[in-house]
C-alpha positions as CSV (number, residue, x, y, z in Angstrom):
1,M,-96.5,-11.7,209.3
2,A,-93.4,-12.5,207.4
3,E,-91.2,-10.0,206.2
4,E,-91.6,-9.6,202.4
5,K,-88.6,-11.0,200.6
6,R,-86.4,-8.5,198.6
7,Y,-84.4,-9.3,195.5
8,G,-81.4,-7.7,194.0
9,A,-83.8,-6.4,191.0
10,D,-85.6,-4.4,194.2
11,L,-82.3,-3.4,195.7
12,I,-81.5,-1.7,192.0
13,V,-85.1,-0.1,191.5
14,E,-84.5,1.1,195.5
15,S,-81.3,2.7,194.7
16,L,-82.2,4.3,191.4
17,T,-85.1,5.7,193.4
18,N,-82.8,7.1,196.3
19,H,-80.9,8.7,193.8
20,G,-83.8,10.8,192.4
21,I,-84.2,9.2,189.1
22,D,-87.8,9.9,187.2
23,Y,-87.3,7.9,184.1
24,V,-85.4,4.5,182.8
25,F,-85.0,4.1,179.2
26,G,-84.2,0.7,178.0
27,I,-85.5,-2.6,176.2
28,P,-86.1,-5.8,178.0
29,G,-84.5,-8.9,177.5
30,A,-84.1,-12.4,179.5
31,K,-81.0,-11.4,181.6
32,I,-82.7,-8.2,182.9
33,D,-86.3,-8.8,183.1
34,R,-86.6,-9.1,186.8
35,V,-85.5,-5.0,186.9
36,F,-88.1,-4.6,184.4
37,E,-90.6,-6.3,186.6
38,S,-89.8,-4.2,189.5
39,L,-90.2,-1.0,187.7
40,E,-93.3,-1.9,186.0
41,H,-95.1,-3.1,189.4
42,P,-93.3,-0.6,191.8
43,K,-93.4,-0.6,195.5
44,S,-93.0,3.0,195.7
45,E,-94.6,6.2,194.3
46,K,-91.5,7.5,193.7
47,S,-89.8,4.8,191.8
48,P,-88.5,5.6,188.3
49,Q,-91.0,5.7,185.2
50,L,-90.2,3.0,182.7
51,I,-90.0,4.2,179.2
52,V,-89.3,1.6,176.6
53,A,-87.5,2.3,173.6
54,R,-87.4,0.7,170.1
55,H,-83.6,0.1,170.6
56,E,-80.5,0.2,173.0
57,Q,-78.9,3.2,171.0
58,N,-81.8,5.4,171.0
59,A,-82.6,4.4,174.8
60,A,-78.8,5.5,175.4
61,F,-79.4,9.0,173.7
62,M,-82.7,9.4,175.6
63,A,-80.8,9.0,179.0
64,A,-78.1,11.5,177.5
65,G,-80.5,14.2,176.6
66,I,-82.2,13.8,180.2
67,G,-78.5,14.1,181.6
68,R,-77.9,17.2,179.4
69,L,-81.2,19.0,180.5
70,T,-81.0,18.3,184.2
71,G,-77.4,17.9,184.8
72,K,-78.4,14.5,187.0
73,P,-77.3,11.2,185.3
74,G,-80.1,10.0,182.9
75,V,-80.4,6.2,182.9
76,V,-80.4,3.3,180.6
77,L,-81.6,-0.5,181.2
78,T,-80.4,-3.4,178.4
79,T,-80.2,-7.0,178.3
80,S,-77.0,-8.7,178.0
81,G,-75.1,-9.4,174.6
82,P,-76.2,-7.0,171.9
83,G,-78.3,-5.7,174.4
84,A,-75.1,-4.1,176.0
85,S,-73.0,-3.6,173.2
86,N,-75.8,-1.7,171.3
87,L,-75.0,1.0,173.9
88,A,-71.7,1.3,173.0
89,T,-72.6,4.5,170.7
90,G,-74.4,6.2,173.0
91,L,-72.1,6.1,175.8
92,V,-69.1,6.9,173.9
93,T,-70.7,9.9,172.8
94,A,-72.0,11.0,176.2
95,T,-68.6,10.8,177.7
96,A,-67.2,12.7,174.9
97,E,-69.8,15.1,175.4
98,G,-70.1,15.5,178.7
99,D,-73.7,14.2,179.6
100,P,-74.1,12.4,182.4
101,V,-75.5,8.7,182.1
102,L,-76.0,5.7,184.3
103,A,-76.1,2.6,181.9
104,L,-77.1,-0.9,183.5
105,S,-76.8,-3.9,181.5
106,G,-78.0,-7.6,182.1
107,Q,-75.4,-10.2,182.1
108,V,-75.1,-14.1,182.0
109,K,-75.2,-15.7,185.7
110,R,-72.0,-15.7,187.3
111,A,-71.3,-19.1,186.9
112,D,-71.5,-18.7,183.1
113,L,-69.1,-15.7,183.0
114,L,-66.2,-17.8,182.2
115,R,-67.6,-20.1,179.8
116,S,-68.6,-19.8,176.3
117,S,-72.2,-19.6,176.9
118,H,-75.1,-17.6,175.0
119,Q,-74.4,-13.8,175.1
120,S,-71.6,-14.4,177.7
121,M,-69.4,-11.6,177.2
122,R,-66.9,-9.3,179.3
123,N,-69.3,-6.4,179.6
124,A,-67.0,-4.1,182.1
125,D,-64.1,-4.7,179.7
126,L,-65.7,-3.4,176.8
127,F,-67.2,-0.6,178.4
128,A,-64.1,0.7,180.5
129,P,-62.5,2.7,177.5
130,I,-65.4,4.7,176.7
131,T,-67.0,5.2,180.0
132,K,-65.8,7.0,183.3
133,Y,-66.6,4.0,185.3
134,A,-67.4,0.2,184.6
135,A,-67.9,-2.4,186.7
136,E,-69.7,-5.7,187.3
137,V,-71.5,-6.8,190.2
138,Q,-70.4,-10.1,191.9
139,D,-72.3,-9.8,195.1
140,P,-76.2,-9.0,195.2
141,D,-75.9,-7.0,198.6
142,N,-73.4,-4.8,197.1
143,V,-75.5,-3.7,194.2
144,S,-76.5,-0.5,195.4
145,E,-72.6,0.4,196.4
146,I,-71.8,-0.2,192.8
147,I,-74.8,1.9,191.6
148,A,-73.8,4.6,194.2
149,N,-70.3,4.9,192.8
150,A,-71.3,4.6,189.1
151,Y,-73.9,7.5,189.6
152,Q,-71.2,9.6,191.3
153,A,-68.8,9.1,188.5
154,A,-71.1,9.9,186.0
155,E,-72.1,13.1,187.7
156,S,-68.9,14.6,189.1
157,G,-65.8,16.4,187.2
158,K,-66.3,16.6,183.6
159,Q,-69.3,14.5,183.5
160,G,-70.0,11.5,181.3
161,A,-71.2,7.7,181.2
162,S,-70.7,5.2,183.7
163,F,-71.6,1.2,183.1
164,V,-72.7,-1.5,185.6
165,S,-73.0,-5.3,184.3
166,I,-75.7,-7.0,186.3
167,P,-75.4,-11.2,186.3
168,Q,-79.2,-12.5,185.7
169,D,-78.5,-14.4,189.3
170,V,-78.0,-11.1,190.9
171,T,-81.1,-9.7,190.1
172,D,-83.0,-13.0,191.1
173,S,-81.0,-13.4,194.5
174,P,-82.3,-12.7,197.8
175,V,-80.9,-9.5,199.4
176,N,-80.3,-8.0,202.8
177,S,-78.5,-4.8,202.4
178,E,-80.6,-1.3,202.4
179,P,-79.9,1.0,199.5
180,I,-77.3,3.5,199.7
181,K,-78.5,6.8,200.8
182,P,-79.3,9.7,198.3
183,L,-76.0,10.9,197.0
184,V,-75.8,15.2,197.5
185,A,-72.9,16.1,194.9
186,P,-70.3,18.1,196.7
187,K,-70.1,21.9,195.6
188,L,-66.9,23.4,194.7
189,G,-66.0,27.1,196.1
190,P,-65.2,29.9,194.0
191,A,-61.9,30.1,192.2
192,S,-58.5,31.9,193.5
193,P,-59.4,35.6,194.7
194,S,-55.9,36.7,193.3
195,D,-56.9,34.9,189.9
196,M,-59.8,36.8,189.7
197,T,-58.3,40.3,190.5
198,Y,-56.1,39.0,187.8
199,L,-58.6,38.3,185.2
200,A,-60.5,41.6,185.9
201,H,-57.4,43.5,185.5
202,A,-56.7,41.8,182.3
203,I,-60.0,42.6,180.5
204,K,-59.7,46.0,181.5
205,E,-56.3,46.2,180.0
206,A,-57.2,44.4,177.1
207,S,-58.3,46.1,173.5
208,L,-61.1,43.7,172.8
209,P,-61.8,40.8,175.1
210,V,-64.5,38.4,174.5
211,L,-66.3,35.6,176.5
212,L,-66.5,32.3,174.3
213,L,-69.4,30.4,176.0
214,G,-69.5,26.5,176.2
215,M,-71.1,23.6,177.6
216,R,-70.5,24.0,181.0
217,A,-71.9,27.4,181.1
218,S,-75.3,26.4,180.2
219,S,-76.6,25.4,183.6
220,S,-79.2,27.4,185.1
221,D,-77.2,29.2,187.8
222,V,-74.1,29.7,185.6
223,T,-76.5,31.1,183.0
224,A,-77.8,33.2,185.4
225,E,-74.3,34.7,186.2
226,I,-73.4,35.4,182.9
227,R,-76.5,37.1,182.2
228,E,-76.0,39.4,185.4
229,L,-72.2,40.0,184.5
230,L,-73.3,41.4,180.8
231,S,-76.0,43.6,182.5
232,V,-73.3,45.7,184.1
233,T,-70.9,45.5,181.5
234,E,-70.2,45.6,177.6
235,L,-68.3,42.4,177.0
236,P,-68.6,40.8,173.8
237,V,-69.8,37.3,174.0
238,V,-70.0,34.2,171.5
239,E,-71.4,30.8,171.8
240,T,-70.5,27.3,170.9
241,F,-73.3,25.4,169.6
242,Q,-73.6,23.4,172.9
243,G,-73.6,26.9,174.8
244,A,-76.6,27.8,172.5
245,G,-79.2,29.8,174.8
246,I,-77.0,31.6,177.6
247,I,-77.8,34.9,176.2
248,S,-80.8,36.4,176.6
249,H,-82.6,38.3,173.9
250,R,-82.6,41.0,176.2
251,Q,-78.8,41.2,175.9
252,I,-78.5,40.8,172.0
253,D,-76.2,44.0,171.9
254,N,-73.4,41.5,173.8
255,F,-73.9,38.7,171.3
256,F,-72.0,38.0,168.3
257,G,-73.5,34.3,167.6
258,R,-72.0,31.2,167.2
259,V,-68.7,29.8,166.0
260,G,-68.6,27.1,163.7
261,L,-66.5,24.5,161.5
262,F,-66.2,26.9,158.3
263,R,-64.9,30.1,160.4
264,N,-66.8,32.2,158.5
265,Q,-69.3,33.8,161.1
266,P,-69.2,36.8,162.9
267,G,-68.6,34.8,165.9
268,D,-65.3,33.1,164.2
269,M,-64.3,36.8,163.2
270,L,-64.4,38.2,166.7
271,L,-62.2,35.5,168.0
272,Q,-59.7,36.0,165.4
273,H,-59.7,39.9,166.4
274,S,-59.7,39.6,170.2
275,D,-56.7,40.2,172.2
276,L,-58.2,38.2,174.9
277,V,-60.6,35.1,175.0
278,I,-62.1,34.3,178.3
279,A,-63.4,30.6,177.7
280,I,-66.1,30.0,180.2
281,G,-67.2,26.1,180.7
282,Y,-65.7,25.6,177.1
283,D,-64.3,22.0,176.1
284,P,-62.5,21.3,172.8
285,V,-64.9,18.4,171.8
286,E,-67.7,21.5,171.2
287,Y,-65.1,23.3,168.5
288,E,-61.6,22.4,168.3
289,P,-59.2,25.1,169.1
290,R,-56.9,24.8,166.5
291,N,-60.2,26.0,164.2
292,W,-60.1,29.2,166.0
293,N,-56.8,29.5,167.1
294,A,-54.7,28.1,164.5
295,D,-51.5,29.7,164.7
296,G,-51.7,29.1,168.7
297,K,-50.7,32.7,169.7
298,A,-54.1,33.3,171.3
299,R,-54.2,34.8,174.6
300,I,-56.6,32.4,176.6
301,I,-57.9,32.6,180.6
302,V,-60.2,30.0,181.6
303,I,-63.0,30.0,183.9
304,D,-64.1,26.1,184.7
305,D,-65.2,23.6,187.4
306,V,-62.6,21.2,185.5
307,P,-58.8,22.0,184.6
308,A,-58.6,22.6,180.7
309,E,-57.2,19.9,178.1
310,I,-54.0,21.3,176.8
311,D,-52.8,21.4,173.3
312,H,-50.4,23.6,170.8
313,N,-53.6,25.6,170.1
314,F,-55.2,25.8,173.6
315,Q,-52.7,26.9,176.2
316,P,-54.5,29.0,178.7
317,E,-52.5,31.9,180.6
318,T,-54.5,31.3,183.7
319,E,-57.2,28.9,184.8
320,L,-60.0,30.0,187.3
321,I,-61.0,26.7,188.6
322,G,-64.1,26.5,190.9
323,D,-67.6,26.5,190.7
324,I,-68.2,28.7,187.7
325,S,-71.1,30.5,188.8
326,Q,-69.8,31.2,192.2
327,T,-66.8,32.7,190.4
328,L,-68.6,34.9,188.1
329,D,-70.8,36.0,191.3
330,I,-67.2,37.7,192.6
331,L,-66.3,39.0,189.5
332,V,-69.3,40.8,188.7
333,P,-68.3,43.9,191.0
334,L,-65.0,43.8,189.9
335,L,-66.0,44.5,186.3
336,R,-69.1,46.6,187.0
337,G,-69.3,49.3,184.6
338,Y,-66.7,48.0,182.0
339,Q,-66.8,49.2,178.7
340,V,-65.3,48.3,175.5
341,A,-62.3,50.5,174.3
342,P,-63.5,53.1,171.7
343,G,-61.3,52.1,169.0
344,S,-63.0,48.8,169.3
345,K,-66.6,50.0,169.3
346,R,-66.6,50.7,165.2
347,Y,-65.3,46.9,164.8
348,L,-68.1,45.6,167.2
349,E,-71.1,47.7,165.2
350,D,-69.7,46.1,161.9
351,L,-69.7,42.8,163.1
352,Q,-73.2,43.1,164.8
353,A,-74.5,44.3,161.0
354,K,-73.0,41.4,159.7
355,L,-74.7,39.2,162.2
356,Q,-78.0,40.9,161.6
357,D,-77.7,40.5,157.6
358,S,-76.8,36.7,158.1
359,D,-80.2,36.1,159.9
């Protein structure tokens, strides 16, 4: 019995399946229809579920939502021309806000790439400035390699969007290659032990240290370690809006609200009053440092898995770079039993009262 032919579109779906993708959001069109057909009639029970949106921008935001919730790239699939260009707002937002997204878009046939034909444009060049990775497939048997690299770029470091342009004849051509095996994201170790000892000492010596929790502190493993740290210390905490939900209601005594653009919330007041800000998983895109450190004089120590973005208002004294949850796990015993300095407790009590009054 002759072996069933496989096409570029099949290899795309097999690649997404191998990477554990559960959903693909998008809108069909002539240049990418074969991939939609492969998704609609899957050969594997593990193939992603196709969800058709009403607009490509919405599909990109839906994929970004999956990325933010799971930490794994959400996938959006569109056709060529305006189908691709309509992704721009969703992808630039995903890259700016650290949401992993893998965008796949149709393209004219390879023979028409350099001609002024219908919906022919330089897709990869268009998206290169607003994504972490942008490429166009030139050989059907390489499509799985490019998807694997795009997936890895979206998922690693500061997460964001990747874009892959796929000419129509790539999806329609027979292929012989197998899909790239599932990727396992590399795991960082904890930060330097000497840096952790330094941080523990700095916290104990400060009059009023405060934890500023950001977007990269909201994963389940980091959240668990932060809650463990707060269960054995009196460290006060504020959140950015993308760090919302990290603090358990059982630890409400440690919580002093969220920070905001008007700088009039208890959390903003606490940052202004603190003599040591420990920024955990914080990204300037969430709440610009000039809003809470206008004079640039705040003493800041960073705990993160990517290096800080430095400016005049955000100049960390020390950066603890490594897996955030592992770093916090080692910090817990170093800080166990920590209590806020007596002179700062009254101030925190007054702030708590203001926070309760604002609810």
